[in-house]
Backbone as numpy.savetxt, mean C-alpha at the origin, in Angstrom:
# Nx Ny Nz CAx CAy CAz Cx Cy Cz
-15.96 -14.52 -22.76 -14.89 -13.93 -22.33 -14.36 -12.50 -23.62
-14.49 -11.50 -22.83 -13.38 -10.56 -24.41 -12.53 -10.88 -24.97
-11.60 -11.77 -23.74 -10.28 -12.42 -24.80 -10.01 -13.89 -24.61
-9.46 -14.15 -25.88 -8.88 -15.58 -25.53 -8.47 -15.98 -24.70
-6.72 -15.31 -24.80 -6.10 -15.55 -23.85 -6.09 -15.11 -22.36
-5.44 -15.65 -21.36 -5.85 -15.45 -20.42 -4.99 -14.15 -19.54
-5.68 -13.73 -18.76 -5.23 -12.46 -17.87 -4.05 -12.73 -17.11
-3.23 -12.60 -17.12 -1.66 -12.75 -15.97 -2.00 -11.97 -14.95
-2.59 -11.08 -14.37 -2.87 -10.43 -13.21 -3.78 -8.88 -13.42
-4.36 -8.53 -11.83 -5.31 -7.86 -12.14 -5.13 -6.65 -10.84
-4.87 -5.34 -11.32 -4.74 -4.71 -10.28 -5.65 -3.30 -10.28
-6.17 -3.57 -9.18 -7.32 -2.19 -8.67 -6.64 -0.94 -7.97
-6.30 -0.16 -8.74 -5.49 0.83 -8.17 -5.97 2.19 -9.07
-5.22 3.31 -8.86 -5.79 5.00 -9.61 -6.22 5.52 -8.21
-6.06 5.42 -6.67 -6.79 5.86 -6.30 -6.79 5.24 -4.77
-8.50 5.01 -4.69 -8.62 4.18 -3.46 -9.99 3.45 -3.86
-10.03 2.38 -4.46 -11.13 1.58 -5.45 -12.09 0.96 -4.13
-11.55 0.61 -3.25 -12.55 0.36 -2.11 -13.37 1.49 -1.40
-13.46 2.79 -2.10 -14.15 3.81 -1.68 -15.73 3.29 -2.09
-15.86 2.53 -2.58 -17.61 2.06 -3.03 -17.44 0.80 -2.24
-18.99 0.68 -1.99 -19.25 -0.72 -0.97 -18.79 -1.60 -1.36
-18.94 -2.69 -0.13 -18.72 -3.73 -0.17 -19.76 -4.26 -1.69
-20.97 -4.62 -1.55 -21.99 -4.96 -2.27 -21.45 -4.32 -3.73
-21.05 -3.29 -3.93 -20.59 -3.00 -5.51 -19.23 -3.03 -5.82
-18.06 -3.67 -5.32 -17.29 -4.22 -5.25 -17.48 -5.82 -5.50
-18.24 -6.63 -4.72 -18.77 -7.82 -4.90 -19.18 -7.90 -6.48
-19.79 -7.05 -6.90 -20.29 -6.96 -8.47 -19.50 -6.51 -9.23
-18.35 -6.20 -8.91 -17.27 -5.67 -9.52 -16.54 -7.02 -9.79
-16.39 -7.75 -8.96 -15.11 -8.27 -9.11 -16.04 -9.74 -9.78
-17.16 -10.45 -9.73 -18.48 -10.87 -10.41 -18.12 -10.73 -11.52
-18.34 -9.75 -12.23 -18.23 -9.19 -13.49 -16.80 -9.03 -14.29
-15.96 -9.16 -13.67 -14.51 -9.17 -13.82 -14.29 -10.77 -14.14
-14.69 -11.50 -13.17 -14.60 -13.24 -13.43 -15.20 -13.76 -14.53
-16.62 -12.88 -14.84 -17.14 -13.48 -15.77 -17.14 -13.34 -17.49
-16.24 -11.74 -16.93 -16.13 -11.12 -18.68 -14.30 -11.26 -18.75
-13.41 -11.75 -18.00 -12.05 -12.50 -18.64 -11.66 -13.88 -18.37
-10.67 -14.59 -19.19 -10.30 -15.41 -18.42 -8.75 -15.44 -17.56
-9.08 -15.26 -16.36 -7.86 -15.18 -15.25 -7.30 -16.01 -15.07
-6.20 -16.49 -15.34 -5.33 -17.49 -15.36 -5.40 -17.94 -13.54
-5.28 -19.01 -13.29 -5.27 -19.85 -12.05 -4.02 -19.19 -11.18
-4.48 -18.84 -10.68 -3.13 -18.05 -9.50 -2.41 -16.94 -9.84
-3.21 -16.00 -11.05 -2.97 -14.65 -10.81 -3.09 -13.96 -10.17
-2.22 -12.69 -9.85 -2.50 -12.14 -8.73 -3.57 -11.12 -9.08
-4.64 -11.10 -8.00 -5.54 -9.76 -8.62 -5.47 -8.78 -6.84
-4.76 -7.89 -7.32 -4.28 -6.91 -5.98 -5.06 -5.53 -6.00
-5.44 -5.06 -4.74 -6.85 -4.26 -4.70 -6.02 -3.00 -3.60
-5.93 -1.97 -3.99 -5.48 -0.74 -2.71 -6.19 -0.46 -2.25
-6.22 0.24 -0.62 -7.22 0.48 0.15 -6.77 1.14 0.86
-7.24 1.86 1.85 -6.89 2.53 3.09 -7.63 1.57 4.33
-7.00 2.02 5.07 -6.98 0.46 6.36 -8.80 1.03 7.08
-8.74 2.52 6.58 -10.54 2.83 7.17 -11.97 2.32 6.27
-11.20 1.91 4.95 -12.06 1.05 4.66 -11.98 -0.51 4.24
-11.22 -0.78 5.07 -10.63 -2.33 5.36 -11.65 -2.83 6.18
-12.88 -2.46 6.14 -13.91 -3.55 7.34 -13.78 -4.92 6.96
-14.21 -5.78 8.23 -14.41 -7.02 7.73 -15.48 -7.32 6.69
-16.06 -6.50 6.37 -17.04 -7.04 5.08 -16.95 -7.04 4.18
-15.85 -5.80 3.76 -14.84 -5.43 2.79 -13.99 -6.48 2.22
-13.36 -6.83 3.48 -11.87 -7.92 3.54 -12.98 -9.35 3.18
-13.85 -9.57 3.66 -14.46 -11.08 3.14 -14.65 -11.17 1.77
-15.60 -9.84 1.20 -16.32 -9.43 -0.14 -14.65 -9.89 -1.21
-13.65 -9.33 -0.53 -12.65 -9.37 -1.51 -11.71 -10.60 -1.49
-11.79 -11.22 -0.53 -11.44 -13.17 -0.70 -12.17 -13.53 -1.34
-13.64 -13.33 -0.90 -14.57 -14.41 -1.92 -14.56 -14.17 -3.28
-13.93 -12.98 -3.29 -13.64 -12.47 -5.07 -12.35 -12.84 -5.63
-11.95 -13.35 -4.94 -10.37 -14.17 -5.30 -9.26 -13.04 -5.21
-9.22 -11.97 -4.72 -8.39 -10.72 -4.69 -7.27 -11.66 -3.76
-6.50 -11.56 -3.84 -4.83 -12.14 -2.97 -3.46 -11.61 -3.07
-3.99 -10.25 -2.68 -2.92 -9.09 -2.76 -3.22 -7.77 -2.50
-3.12 -7.19 -0.83 -3.33 -5.82 -0.55 -2.29 -5.05 -0.47
-2.70 -3.42 -1.22 -1.63 -2.47 -1.18 -2.54 -1.70 0.08
-1.86 -1.35 1.43 -3.12 -0.60 2.12 -2.29 0.82 2.45
-2.75 1.89 2.32 -2.17 3.14 2.00 -2.18 3.52 4.18
-1.31 3.21 4.56 -1.19 3.56 6.12 -0.98 5.17 6.27
0.50 5.25 5.39 1.47 6.58 5.93 2.46 6.36 7.10
1.55 6.22 8.62 2.40 6.56 9.70 1.10 5.85 10.40
1.92 4.91 11.60 0.84 4.44 12.93 0.86 5.70 13.93
2.06 6.94 13.63 1.97 7.54 14.95 0.63 8.34 14.61
-0.46 8.96 15.81 -1.72 9.51 15.69 -1.36 10.90 15.19
-0.79 11.38 15.64 0.05 12.67 15.25 0.26 12.97 13.89
0.78 12.18 13.47 1.42 12.22 11.85 0.18 11.79 11.15
-0.78 10.88 11.52 -1.82 11.00 10.78 -2.78 11.83 10.54
-2.82 12.80 11.73 -3.59 13.78 11.52 -3.11 14.99 10.92
-2.00 15.02 10.88 -0.98 15.91 9.77 -1.25 15.54 8.51
-1.24 14.08 8.39 -1.36 13.49 6.76 -2.84 13.74 6.03
-4.07 13.86 7.53 -5.19 13.84 6.38 -5.56 11.89 6.68
-5.08 11.09 7.33 -5.43 10.04 7.25 -6.47 9.64 8.69
-7.60 8.85 8.34 -8.52 8.69 9.32 -8.25 7.44 10.16
-8.84 7.50 11.77 -8.31 6.67 12.36 -6.94 6.72 13.28
-7.11 6.14 14.18 -5.73 6.18 15.20 -4.78 5.00 14.26
-3.46 5.45 15.11 -2.43 4.16 14.60 -2.69 2.97 14.99
-3.09 2.70 16.38 -3.83 1.47 16.70 -4.81 1.18 16.39
-5.90 1.66 15.78 -6.75 1.39 14.79 -5.98 0.91 13.35
-5.28 1.68 12.61 -4.67 0.90 11.26 -4.31 -0.20 11.59
-3.51 -0.67 12.70 -2.72 -1.95 13.08 -3.51 -2.94 13.13
-4.52 -2.71 13.79 -5.79 -3.45 14.15 -6.21 -3.93 12.87
-6.63 -3.39 11.93 -7.46 -3.60 10.26 -6.54 -4.41 10.04
-4.96 -4.18 10.08 -4.07 -5.01 9.33 -3.95 -6.22 9.49
-3.93 -6.25 10.82 -3.80 -7.99 11.95 -4.90 -8.35 11.43
-6.32 -7.98 11.78 -7.12 -8.69 10.83 -7.39 -9.40 9.86
-6.72 -8.28 8.44 -7.18 -8.34 7.46 -6.22 -10.28 6.96
-4.63 -10.44 7.58 -3.81 -11.03 7.90 -4.36 -12.33 8.32
-5.27 -11.88 9.46 -5.39 -13.41 10.02 -6.64 -13.89 9.15
-7.20 -12.76 8.26 -8.25 -13.43 7.35 -7.89 -14.18 6.19
-6.40 -14.33 6.00 -5.74 -14.79 5.08 -5.31 -14.30 3.73
-4.65 -12.86 3.99 -4.20 -12.05 3.28 -2.21 -11.92 3.44
-2.03 -13.19 3.42 0.01 -13.27 3.26 0.22 -12.21 2.47
-0.45 -12.08 1.44 0.61 -11.18 0.57 -0.26 -9.27 0.91
0.20 -9.25 2.03 -0.26 -7.82 2.64 1.09 -6.50 2.87
0.82 -5.50 2.11 1.51 -4.60 2.42 1.39 -3.44 2.60
2.02 -2.71 2.51 1.54 -0.88 3.07 2.34 0.09 2.38
2.09 1.63 2.43 2.80 2.51 2.11 3.09 3.17 3.45
4.31 3.73 3.45 4.41 4.64 5.14 5.21 5.84 4.45
4.78 6.51 4.87 5.74 7.85 4.38 6.73 8.74 5.63
7.73 9.15 5.12 8.83 9.45 6.35 9.44 11.17 6.09
10.14 11.79 6.97 10.64 12.75 7.31 9.31 14.24 7.06
8.03 13.88 7.45 7.56 14.36 7.81 7.70 15.34 8.88
6.61 16.59 8.78 6.92 18.17 9.96 6.87 16.51 11.18
7.61 17.31 12.52 7.48 16.48 13.98 7.64 15.11 14.18
8.09 14.71 12.86 8.63 13.25 12.93 9.77 12.94 13.61
10.37 12.28 14.29 11.61 12.17 15.06 11.96 10.78 14.78
13.44 10.52 15.42 13.76 9.01 15.03 12.90 7.88 15.56
12.51 8.31 17.10 11.45 7.76 17.61 9.98 6.97 17.34
9.79 8.36 16.58 8.25 7.54 15.50 8.65 7.19 14.71
9.69 7.09 14.14 10.14 5.97 12.78 9.94 4.79 12.75
11.25 4.98 14.43 11.37 3.61 14.96 10.11 2.69 15.63
9.21 3.57 16.15 7.78 2.88 15.98 7.27 2.26 14.99
7.32 3.10 13.97 6.76 2.45 12.80 7.21 1.40 12.24
8.53 1.37 12.28 9.04 0.27 11.70 8.75 -0.81 12.49
9.09 -0.94 14.17 8.38 -1.72 14.91 6.88 -2.63 14.34
6.18 -1.82 13.93 4.64 -2.61 13.80 4.51 -2.87 12.30
5.70 -2.59 11.28 5.58 -3.74 10.49 6.22 -4.89 10.83
6.95 -4.86 11.86 7.87 -5.86 12.11 6.56 -7.03 12.49
6.52 -6.35 13.64 5.12 -6.95 13.73 3.83 -7.80 13.43
3.59 -7.23 12.33 2.51 -7.31 11.35 3.19 -8.45 10.39
3.99 -8.67 10.54 5.35 -9.58 9.05 4.47 -9.52 8.40
4.63 -7.85 8.02 4.22 -7.25 6.02 5.25 -8.44 5.02
4.40 -8.63 4.31 4.93 -9.04 2.95 5.82 -8.15 2.30
5.42 -6.85 2.20 6.11 -5.72 1.44 5.89 -4.50 2.24
6.50 -3.21 1.50 6.47 -2.07 2.19 6.95 -1.04 1.16
6.49 -0.25 0.87 6.47 0.96 -0.24 6.61 2.07 0.75
7.56 2.74 0.52 8.06 3.86 1.45 8.79 5.66 0.97
8.54 6.86 1.05 8.30 7.34 0.07 8.68 9.04 1.43
9.29 9.96 0.97 10.32 10.56 1.78 8.88 11.82 1.31
8.26 12.39 2.21 7.10 13.20 2.10 7.56 14.41 1.45
6.86 15.06 -0.08 7.09 16.00 -0.77 5.97 17.22 -0.96
6.68 18.43 -0.59 5.79 19.22 -0.44 5.04 20.00 -1.99
4.10 20.39 -1.83 3.73 21.12 -3.26 3.04 22.27 -2.83
3.24 23.53 -3.12 2.51 24.77 -3.24 1.02 24.45 -3.21
0.48 25.12 -2.84 -1.22 25.08 -2.98 -1.99 24.24 -2.36
-0.90 23.06 -1.26 -1.68 21.84 -1.10 -2.19 22.69 0.49
-3.06 21.52 1.30 -3.66 22.55 2.63 -1.87 21.72 3.54
-1.16 21.01 3.31 -0.61 21.07 4.41 0.62 22.03 4.32
0.85 22.19 3.30 2.35 23.48 3.06 1.59 24.87 4.26
0.32 25.16 4.37 0.23 26.24 4.82 -0.11 25.94 6.25
0.20 24.85 6.76 0.07 24.37 8.22 0.84 24.02 8.94
2.18 24.26 7.65 3.97 24.00 8.49 4.68 25.71 8.75
5.52 25.35 10.02 6.15 26.50 9.69 7.40 26.86 8.73
8.57 27.60 8.47 9.17 27.76 7.50 10.28 26.81 8.35
10.61 27.10 9.63 11.47 25.98 10.21 11.51 24.56 9.94
10.13 23.80 9.95 9.65 22.57 9.54 10.06 22.53 7.96
10.03 23.30 7.13 9.92 23.00 5.81 11.27 22.63 6.04
12.02 24.17 6.42 13.78 24.38 6.69 14.29 22.69 7.03
13.73 22.37 7.63 14.50 20.64 8.43 14.20 19.60 7.47
12.68 19.76 6.78 12.38 18.57 5.83 13.65 18.90 4.63
14.04 19.68 4.81 15.05 20.11 3.19 16.50 19.43 3.51
16.57 19.27 4.66 18.09 19.02 5.38 18.09 17.54 4.42
19.23 17.28 3.69 18.97 16.00 2.93 20.01 14.79 3.99
20.57 15.48 4.89 21.56 13.91 5.58 20.46 13.50 6.81
19.22 14.36 6.93 18.10 14.05 7.77 17.52 12.89 6.77
17.17 13.23 5.66 16.29 12.76 5.04 17.20 11.22 4.73
18.37 11.26 5.14 18.97 9.74 4.37 19.04 8.91 5.69
19.38 10.02 6.82 18.93 9.34 7.95 17.61 8.29 8.37
16.88 9.03 7.91 15.18 8.03 7.87 15.65 7.10 6.60
16.05 7.08 5.80 15.99 6.32 4.64 17.06 5.07 5.29
17.93 5.19 5.66 18.80 4.12 6.31 18.89 3.54 7.32
17.79 4.09 8.59 17.03 3.39 9.42 16.04 2.37 8.62
15.19 2.44 7.45 14.34 1.45 7.30 15.05 0.16 6.57
16.17 0.58 5.76 16.83 -0.50 5.11 17.90 -1.17 5.93
18.33 -0.56 7.07 19.08 -1.65 8.03 18.63 -2.23 9.12
17.20 -1.19 8.89 16.28 -2.48 10.51 15.61 -3.54 9.95
14.67 -3.00 8.84 14.37 -3.94 7.79 15.27 -5.05 7.44
15.78 -5.12 7.04 17.04 -6.31 6.77 17.40 -7.22 7.33
17.32 -7.24 8.93 17.24 -7.99 9.83 15.90 -8.71 9.79
14.58 -8.64 9.25 13.48 -9.29 9.29 13.44 -10.17 7.81
14.48 -10.04 6.87 14.27 -10.58 5.48 13.62 -9.73 4.68
14.03 -8.46 4.82 13.28 -7.70 3.75 14.47 -7.31 2.51
14.21 -7.09 1.32 15.44 -7.17 0.30 14.28 -5.81 -0.41
15.53 -5.05 -0.80 15.62 -3.98 -1.88 14.58 -4.64 -2.94
13.35 -4.11 -3.54 12.78 -4.64 -4.77 13.17 -3.85 -6.21
13.00 -2.76 -5.62 12.97 -0.75 -6.16 13.80 0.04 -5.26
14.13 1.26 -5.40 14.49 2.13 -4.55 13.71 2.40 -3.92
12.10 2.29 -3.64 11.30 2.52 -2.25 10.48 1.60 -2.02
10.52 0.39 -2.45 9.68 -1.04 -2.01 10.86 -2.22 -1.52
10.70 -2.71 -0.23 11.17 -3.88 0.14 10.32 -4.77 0.28
10.32 -6.12 0.08 9.72 -7.15 -0.28 10.34 -8.13 0.85
9.80 -8.64 1.63 10.07 -9.85 2.94 9.73 -11.23 2.11
11.06 -11.94 1.89 11.00 -13.55 1.74 10.61 -13.77 0.93
10.26 -12.94 -0.79 9.79 -13.08 -2.03 7.82 -13.30 -1.84
7.59 -12.84 -0.71 6.12 -13.03 -0.53 5.59 -12.44 -1.47
5.54 -10.90 -1.49 5.01 -9.81 -2.64 5.60 -10.29 -4.09
5.24 -10.90 -5.06 5.55 -10.62 -5.75 5.43 -9.84 -7.26
4.60 -8.99 -6.88 4.68 -7.46 -7.67 4.52 -7.73 -9.06
3.72 -8.68 -9.16 3.58 -9.71 -10.74 2.67 -8.39 -11.25
1.60 -7.35 -10.95 1.22 -6.76 -11.96 2.22 -5.39 -12.35
3.35 -5.06 -11.27 4.22 -4.04 -12.26 5.13 -5.11 -12.93
5.58 -6.23 -12.69 6.47 -6.74 -13.87 5.73 -7.23 -15.06
4.72 -7.80 -14.92 4.03 -7.91 -16.22 3.31 -6.91 -16.89
3.14 -5.70 -16.53 2.80 -4.58 -16.91 4.22 -4.15 -17.87
4.84 -4.10 -17.23 6.05 -3.54 -18.12 6.80 -4.53 -18.85
6.38 -5.79 -18.96 7.15 -6.82 -19.74 6.45 -7.17 -20.71
4.91 -6.77 -21.16 4.16 -6.63 -22.35 3.43 -7.59 -21.99
2.97 -8.63 -20.31 1.94 -9.35 -20.42 0.49 -9.06 -20.61
-0.70 -9.27 -19.54 -1.74 -9.25 -19.69 -2.18 -8.63 -18.54
-2.24 -7.70 -18.64 -2.39 -7.06 -17.30 -3.75 -6.04 -16.93
-5.04 -6.08 -16.65 -6.04 -4.99 -16.32 -5.83 -4.25 -15.05
-5.49 -2.88 -15.59 -6.04 -1.65 -14.62 -7.29 -1.58 -14.19
-7.80 -1.45 -13.08 -9.10 -1.10 -12.68 -9.37 -0.05 -11.69
-9.82 1.06 -12.26 -9.63 2.15 -10.96 -9.38 3.51 -11.91
-9.93 4.94 -11.58 -9.42 6.49 -12.05 -7.86 6.14 -11.93
-7.10 6.30 -13.08 -5.82 6.44 -13.53 -5.03 4.94 -13.21
-5.83 4.24 -13.52 -5.07 2.83 -13.17 -4.42 2.29 -14.65
-3.24 1.77 -14.63 -2.47 1.48 -15.86 -2.36 -0.17 -15.88
-2.89 -0.33 -17.03 -2.29 -1.64 -17.84 -2.41 -1.96 -18.95
-2.15 -3.15 -19.54 -2.12 -3.60 -21.06 -2.41 -5.07 -21.13
-2.97 -4.98 -22.50 -3.93 -6.62 -22.97 -2.92 -6.62 -24.22
């Protein structure tokens, strides 16, 4: 091994590491375990999109010791997914998450985006209901930020931009998620993250910022040894 002291956490992040094939991912995981002394029970976290979370990839991750998944869903609404450039329908995303949880990934979390053009209270309510039904371990949520020069900016109207800039509307969506999910056991971990019943320890972030050993794998991923 490259190090004598054990590694406390591993995070595959900085984009979508599961863009590689299941065979390639299996090779990376084998090399990881062969090259480092990973502490028993250490969090091994992988970021993925639902379209790449196939049954084959899910099995490879499980066999490779991965025990935490962070999935970029953004929304389960089909119109919203098209607007945000997500592949597959909302029902497809829900089914993929349900299958991953059934495969044994109890520490399963997702990202959601709110305050996007055309989103309504009803649409956001349905997204939150999907979170409840799946019984996710954690959820990160972000208000959509528009950046000049990006494709989405050219596709939305000035009226939509004005509506998105309404802070009271953005606050309404924020309050909905905090209030709705509090009744399901979700508690704030940080401003944009909720964790249910302590299921998501968020070790890689905690360890990375407290001086422990955390390996970051992926374009732009961060860690320290």
